[in-house]
N, C-alpha and C positions, 0 to 999 in steps of 0.2 A: 505526527512521527515525521521524522527529516531521514533521509537516505543520504550519507555524504556521497560526495562526487565518486565518481569510477566506482560504480556498483559491480562487484566482481560476478557477471555472468556473460560468458561468452556468446551465448544464443539469445537469452532474454529473463526478464525478471516479473517475480508476480506477489503483490500482496493482496490476500485475501481474508476476510472475516467470516469464522465459524461461529454457529451457536452453541454457547456453553452445554445446553441439555441434551440437544440432539448430534452434536459432532458434524452436522451437517451446514452447508453454507449458509449464512445469515440470510434469513427472507424478510426482503423489504420491497418497496415498491420499484428501488433499483433492481433491475433484472439478475445482475452480475456485481455481488460485493466484493470487487476487486479492483485494484490498479495494477499497473503494468507498463512495460515498454512496448508491448505490442498493441497496435492499432485495433483488435478484435479479440473479444468480442465488446468491447469497450472503448472509448478513445484511449489512445498511449497517454501516460502521465507526461508533462512538462516539465523539463530540469529550467533552475532558475540560473541567472548567469553564471553563478559561481559554479555551477554544476551538480548543486545537491538537487534534491527532489523530495517536497514536502508533500505527503498526503494529509487531507483532512477526513477525521472520524466524526460525523456529526449527521444528526437527524435530518437537517436542512444544509444544503450546498453554500456554504459562505460567501459573502460577495466578493467578486474578483477573484474567484478560485475556478481554474478548469476544468471541464467534466473530467477530465481523465485523473486529476489530481484531490478528488472527492471520493469517499466512499460513506454509503449511507447507512445509519445505524439506526435502530429502533429505541427509543426512550424505555426504561426499565427492563430492556433484555440485555442480558450478559452475552459478551461475544468473547473470542481472543482471535489474535492477530497469528498469520503465518507468512514468512518470507520467503519464498524460493527463487534460488540463483539456478537458471538451468545453465549445464554445462559450467559450472562455478570454476572460477581463476585461483590461483594460489593464494590471492589475499584475503579470499574467504576461508580457507583451511588453516592458515598461519596466524588468522584473526587480526592482520594488519589494517583490513576494514571492518569495521563494525557498524551495524544501523544504529540509529538514535533511538532513542526510548519513547513510548507512547506519552505523550505530556497533554495534560489539561490546559485548554486555554480558554479564556471567558471573554 
């Protein structure tokens, strides 16, 4: 999932995975199933040179992906994604900024 540059959060943003069945955070060996702009409780996601931020959702961390840009999934376990923008900016409300879709990569 790629988030375009200028994520509209004045304070911070967080992308979290939730279990379809329990509606709780997805339980994996990775303690917190999230990526975000804060460096706690997991490393902060790193933006690319163009300002976009790609977060990889996969059972194993892909080679070359920073720890903060990966959220662990569980094979056979359904989940949904929630992006939170804390203190959202105007571009969030007027929809001039929109997150990318979750895309399958092989």
